[in-house]
N, C-alpha and C positions, 0 to 999 in steps of 0.2 A: 092824340090820344090813342089813334089809331098802331104808329110808331112804339108807342106801352106797351102794345098787347100783340103786337109784334115780336117786340123784344122779350116781351116776359114767358112768348110762347116759343119763342127758341132755347130762352133760358134751360125752361121746363123740359124740350127736346132732347138739350146736351143732355140735362142732368138724368135725365132715361139714360140715353144712351150712356152713360158713364154707368151706372146700378148692371144696366143687361151687358156691359163689356166684364165688368171686373168679376160677374158669375161662373164661369169656363176656369177665373184665375183661383178662385176661390175650391172650385173642386178638384183641381191640384195640389192644393197644401197638403193632404196625403198623402204619402210620397210611394203607400203601396213596399210591397218586397223591393231589400235589398238586393240589387242584379248586379253580378261581376262579368262584363263580358271580355274572352278573352281570345285569341284565333291564336291556335298550337297548330308548327307545320309537321311532317314527317311522323313521328313512330314521339313525337314528346309529349311526356304525361300529361295530363288537365290536374289542374289545381283542383282539389276536394274544395265543397263545399264547408262551411261551418255555421253554426249556429243560422241563424234567420236569413243567412246571407244563401242566395240563388247562384253558384256558376255555371255560366253558360257558354261551350269551348263550342265553337267551329272549326272544322280541321281542316285545309288546305297540306295540297304536298309541298315536299319536302325542295321541291325546283322551285315552288313561291316565294321562298322565305326570304328571297334580296331582293324581289322583283318590283317592278313600281307595276301597284296595284293596281286591276284591269278597269275600275272606271276612268279610272289616269291613262290608259295608254292610245286609246284613240284618238285617232288622230281625221282635224273635221277640218281637212281637204277637199275640195273641192274630186280632185280624183280618187280619195277613198268610197267617194256616195256610189250607192248603183246608178243603171241607167231609169229604174223606174222611179226613183226619186228625183231624179234631173229632169225627167219630164213631165213628174209633178210642177216641180217649181215653174216651168213653163209652162205649164196650163195657168196659173194663176197669175201670169204676169200683167195681165189689165184687171183685173180684180182690186174695186172699188169701192165704195160707197158702208150702209150702216154692216158692220160684223169683218171687215176685211183687211185689218189692222193697219190703216193707211194713212197718212194726212189728208190724204184725197174724197173730200164727200162728205156727206152729213152724220154721224158715227161712225166715221173710222175709224176711230181707233178701238170703237168698242171690241173691237174683233180681239185687240188684242193677248188678251183676257186666255179666252177659249183655247186658241194659239197654247200659251202658257200653257192650259190645263192638259190640253190634248200630248204636248211632247213629254211633259212630266210623267202622265200614264205610261207613253212608251217608250218610255227610260225603265221604267218602276217592270214594266211587264218586260222586256226585254236585258232588265238587265241580268251581269253575273253575279253578282256580289253575294257575301252573305246574307239572308234572311234571316235577323239576329232575333225578329218579332219570333218566328216559328219556333226561332228555337227555344225562347224563354217558356212559349206553352208547352214544348214536346215535358221538358225541364219541371214547369210542373206541376202538369197530369202524371208523373215517373215519382212524385214527391206524393202529389196526392195517394196514388194508387199505394204508396205504402204506411199511408196513416191507419188505412184500415187492420191492413195485418195486425201491425204494431200496438193497435189499441184494442184489438181481438187477444194477442197474445196479453196485453198487462190486463186487461178485465180475469182472465183466469187465471195470474198469479196473484190479484186480488184473494178472488175464491179461494183460492186454496188458501189464502193466507186467513180469510173468514173462519175457513173450515174448520184450521187444524184448531184457532184462537177459540171457535162453539167449542169442539171435542176436549180444549184444556180443560175450560169452563166446567162441562156438564164434568169432566172426570173427577174435579176441584168439589161438585157442589154431592158425589157420589159419594165419595172420599169423607165430607161433611155428616153429610145425613147415615152414613155407618157408624161416625165415631159417637153421633149425638145416639146414635140405637142404643150402641155398643154401651154407652155410659146407665142409660136410661137402665141396661137388665142389670148391670151390677150395681148402679150406684143405690138401686134401695134398699133399704133394711130388710136383714134376713130374719126369714122368722124360722125357729127351735126347734 
């Protein structure tokens, strides 16, 4: 009986986990703006955006055109490390136990995730590569800043067209009224 209850509880937990895991995927169904990310070199022109597509250009010097990308140029040899990094490595030689990222001690492997996260954050902070997300945000802000002026210009044109239409309506109504008034004075029976 307890096995059945344990199995049903496990199944319920798995189903709840699957439902929660699919929620972020459902949020990604709407792709949003189509973004074209281009790296241009030197004085090369940036391709123009068309329609609902945002084109973001990252400009690099002409000398970088045929070079290996900067993040891939690094050398991971011990001779390329600074002395302070070597000292830090020596200080952690005897580290073991919980959160130490070692196979020794209880919970030693739990520190590997934290080390991976720390390393990724340091690489992101020190990276010299192009930050496309910032360029996309700038391009969106630039587009949104022109929307207000374009909308005001469109509104002004619509109001001018409406005013011209109403003026024409008033003129035509005045002509009809004048024609009706003229018919009333000349169309009646004449007195001898």
